[in-house]
Structure formats: structure tokens, C-alpha cells
C-alpha positions, -999 to +999 in steps of 0.1 A: -256-066+692-263-103+684-253-128+709-229-151+684-196-162+687-163-160+659-161-190+639-127-208+632-141-211+594-137-171+588-102-168+605-071-149+588-095-141+553-107-104+566-089-075+579-089-034+581-068-019+559-036-006+556-023+022+579+001+044+559+010+068+587+028+091+560+012+113+535+045+111+515+038+074+509+009+084+481+019+097+448-004+114+419-005+093+392+019+120+372+047+116+397+042+077+399+046+079+363+079+099+365+093+074+387+084+040+364+100+063+338+133+072+357+135+035+359+114+007+355+120-013+386+101+014+407+070-002+392+078-029+417+069-011+447+044+011+433+008+000+437-025+014+433-041+033+461-077+028+470-098+045+504-131+040+514-147+076+499-132+061+466-156+032+468-185+049+476-180+083+458-151+094+434-117+103+449-086+114+436-067+086+420-035+078+437-004+053+437+010+043+469+049+035+473+048+000+496+081-010+504+070-029+531+093-062+540+121-046+524+150-037+542+160+000+541+198-004+526+180-028+502+155-003+492+184+025+491+202+005+469+174-012+445+149+021+442+171+053+451+147+079+433+119+060+456+140+062+487+150+097+486+113+105+478+106+086+512+134+100+533+122+137+519+084+129+525+081+105+549+108+105+571+107+138+589+067+135+598+076+097+615+106+111+628+077+128+655+058+101+660+048+089+698+056+051+686+092+043+686+085+012+662+068+040+640+101+059+640+126+033+640+110+018+609+101+049+595+096+037+558+069+008+567+038+017+567+023+025+604+000-007+601+012-032+572-007-059+582+017-083+578-001-109+591-029-104+565-007-102+532-002-143+531-038-145+526-037-123+498-004-137+477-013-155+446-050-137+445-055-122+415-083-098+431-093-090+464-125-077+477-132-047+500-158-023+510-158+011+529-154+007+568-180+032+575-208+040+546-242+048+539-247+017+518-233-017+524-214-024+492-185-052+486-161-049+452-134-062+435-100-044+436-064-060+421-046-079+449-018-055+446-042-024+454-030-008+486-067-005+505-063+017+532-075+017+569-107+035+559-117+000+542-120-039+552-103-061+528-114-098+525-090-120+509-118-143+491-114-143+452-146-165+444-176-148+434-195-166+452-185-151+485-187-119+467-224-123+463-230-136+499-215-109+512-237-085+489-269-103+498-297-088+518-289-116+547-256-106+549-264-071+549-287-070+573-268-092+596-239-064+596-262-036+599-278-051+633-235-062+645-219-032+634-215+003+650-222+035+635-199+066+631-222+095+632-251+083+612-231+057+589-232+021+596-199+009+602-186-025+593-167-043+622-148-070+612-154-090+646-186-083+649-198-086+611-177-108+596-160-132+619-192-148+634-212-145+600-223-183+589-215-186+553-239-211+536-226-244+528-232-245+486-236-271+464-217-274+438-247-261+414-255-230+438-217-220+439-217-215+400-250-193+405-239-176+430-205-169+411-220-159+378-242-134+401-213-120+416-192-113+388-222-100+366-227-075+397-196-065+399-190-059+363-226-040+360-216-015+383-183-011+370-192-008+333-218+017+337-193+040+359-168+035+329-196+050+306-204+076+332-173+086+351-191+108+376-216+084+384-210+069+421-221+037+440-235+060+467-258+078+436-267+042+427-277+029+457-296+058+467-319+054+440-321+015+442-334+022+475-361+048+466-370+024+436-373-003+462-395+020+483-419+026+460-411+067+454-411+083+420-378+082+405-376+118+385-352+145+380-316+138+389-324+106+399-338+095+366-311+105+351-290+081+375-316+056+372-308+055+334-270+061+338-266+029+361-294+010+348-307+005+381-337-015+372-309-041+360-290-034+393-323-041+413-327-073+393-293-085+398-296-082+435-333-098+438-313-127+422-285-128+448-311-128+478-330-154+461-300-176+454-283-172+488-319-177+506-320-209+487-286-218+496-296-214+531-326-237+527-349-206+540-380-187+523-368-156+500-394-134+518-379-136+557-384-102+576-354-088+589-360-099+626-363-136+610-333-134+594-311-123+623-330-149+646-320-180+622-284-166+619-276-166+652-292-202+658-270-212+627-240-196+643-245-210+674-246-247+654-215-240+636-194-229+669-208-263+684-198-280+652-162-264+654-161-272+691-165-308+679-136-304+654-158-300+625-147-266+605-160-256+573-132-235+561-140-205+536-104-213+520-093-246+529-062-245+507-051-213+524-068-214+560-058-254+564-035-264+538-021-296+554-061-307+558-054-313+598-085-317+620-090-296+644-091-310+678-118-305+701-123-275+725-094-257+706-112-243+676-111-207+686-080-206+698-066-196+665-040-223+665-049-245+630-034-244+597-023-212+580-031-195+613-004-212+634+022-194+618+009-156+627+036-151+656+023-123+684+036-089+678+060-077+706+044-055+732+060-021+733+082-009+758+069+028+761+034+041+773+026+059+742+035+031+719+013+009+745-014+028+740-010+031+700-006-007+698-040-012+718-061+012+698-048-002+664-056-036+677-088-023+688-096-010+652-088-043+634-109-062+658-140-039+660-145-050+695-125-069+716-120-079+758-090-064+775-079-103+777-083-106+736-061-074+730-033-088+759-032-121+735-025-103+705+009-091+721+040-115+733+045-107+770+013-086+773-011-085+805-043-079+806-039-057+840-017-032+818-040-038+791-075-027+805-065+009+823-053+019+786-086+007+770-105+030+799-082+059+787-089+056+751-127+053+764-124+084+781-110+101+751-142+090+731-114+064+710-135+035+726-164+029+735-171+005+766-200-021+762-226-035+785-207-068+786-175-053+794-155-050+761-147-022+741-156-011+708-137+007+682 
């Protein structure tokens, strides 16, 4: 793992996806349409669902019920058919859950990401990526979509950011920083996104990268629409072979033609060149040189933030008042909109505490006991430490060399 600090500039705009904790929250398209036909108001709480597998490959289309933030009595009164479905299909499962808060609030997702939802509000689209995947790809989905906990969500609508995330520069960084699940790279938010120093773009560079990001997303979606069985995994497998100079024949040639992989390669080449130019770097740097420069830039940005200068990714959301950072406090997540986020209550029972620590670690990717404790009101590091040790003993966490824990 590279030595890099989380940057305040990236706060509040990235999160692991929603954890539903209940199979009954998911509906087939036909069942969802039946609810809409029964009462058009039900459309308010029926949203497209996407999982990590559905990004890379093909997955059955599903619709998610999302009534998070609505009181139980209101659901029963306003959406009676939906309420009955949840009582029948979610309540029995949640009644057996070890976490008291999950049992008591059985109609709410196990992890509703309430602190992240404000970042999505007002956006038309959301960038998502699979939490684990053989190829690191980033795609647009409607902001109304329920991206589940096998994904990572990015509340960054400008396509210039999609281009930067999709660039070789960021992919090399994320592969070096992230962990693995079996043989598949894992995108750990706290290591891959939080410390990543985005380039500071001129308006000309932003326009170019925005166009390239939009073209990349449109190209892939267009070819998949024309060829419904075509997957991103197939497309990027062939792209990898093409870059390696391997012969493209047989099934690969079919995928090459269906996905117009030559165009896909050209789009990525243009993005890589434009991102390198935005950093002021040569386009032909080795992976090691890219990593060294990013680590150096991270240190520079961290020092700037410590002195009060923050390059917010979404200043209108992250720092809507335009307040200047106070020296020495830029890493406390106490600026702009982030100051409004309240700590979660520390559960009373041991099963709830273990579950809460595990969920926090999954969301953060990697953290120290102190960092986990700071996410909860009245939680002590001495109480969190043994829980992390237990998770490590069960194989649900991994102790790193510096005394931190990784999911």
C-alpha cells in the first residue's frame, strides 16, 4: 500500500453502495409494474437496482423498493400494497436479525447511506463501479438507481471526473492501493478514492475531458444496446489482448466487432493523454513513475490543505458557504456540508456492535480502531479494538502492518 493521506477535497462524494438486508426489497420488473398499475403513487418508491455483477456482466433486471426516510405509518397509509409486500417478505427475515436497530427499523435498508444521500440529491446521474472486478470501469447510472453494496458510488456528475476515474493514471493508482477478493482487484474507498489527488483542470482541459468521458460512456452503452449479450468484461478482455498485441480471432473477433473495440481503445488513449496533460506529465510514464508522482502530489495537496487551501471536487455541495478551511483542521471532516453529518449511535448489544463495526469497515475499506470509533457517538477505541480483532479472527477483516484493519 502506498503512503498517502486522505484529502479533504474528496470528502462526502464517494460511498459503498446500499446494503438492503432483505431479499423482499427486490422485485421483478413485472411485479414492479403491477404495483405501478395498482397505484401510480407506488412509482415514488420503486427504483432501478444495480449490482456489481450487473455492471461488468449481465444480471437479471430488478427493481428496488426504497422507503428509507419514510415513517412506517406513512408507508402503510400512502403505499398500502407496498407496505403489505414488505410485511410479508421483509419483516420475517429482519425479525431474526441480530442487530436491534435492523430489527426495529425493519422497512429501512440495513445500510441506507443516509449521510451520502444528500450528495446525490439534485443530480441526474451517478457514477458507479463494481467493488470487485477484473477490470476497473466506471459507468453512469440514473441518480435514482439503488446501487447495492457490491458497488462503489460517486456523486460526481461532471463527465470530466468520469474521464479522470477511467484514466490509466487512476486505474494504476487504484490497483496499487486497493485489495483483492480472490483474484479480483477491490476498490477500497479509503485507499483508492479518498487520497487520490485529482488534477486541477483548466476550462479547456475540463471541456475536453468532459467530452471524452461522455463519449466513452455513450460508446459502451450504445454497443451493448445493439448487442444485448455483450458485456463490459468481454469488451475489456479483448481490449487487454489488443493492447498486448495478441491475435484477435474467433470469439474475440466477434466481440471486437460488436464492441467496436478499436474505437474503445482510441477513446481510452485520448483520455490517458488528456489526463497526463492535465497533470503536466508525459503520457508514456511507467506505472511506477505514475505512482511516485501521485504520492508526491498527495503529499503536496495534504500540506496545502493543512494550511487551509482545499481544491473541492464539488464545492457547491462540499463547501456551499465558501468557508475557508482553518489551518490544521482540514482532516477532521468538519468543513462545509460535511459538518452536518451526525455520528451514528453506538449500539448497546454486542451483536449490534460487531455488525456496526464491520459495516463501518466495509464502507471505509481500511481504518484504525480510532477512526472506526470516531464514526459513532460515545464509542471508545478500547471497545472497538477487540471487535476488530474478532472480525480478523473470523476472516472478515485483515490486520495490516501498520496496525490498521482492512475489509
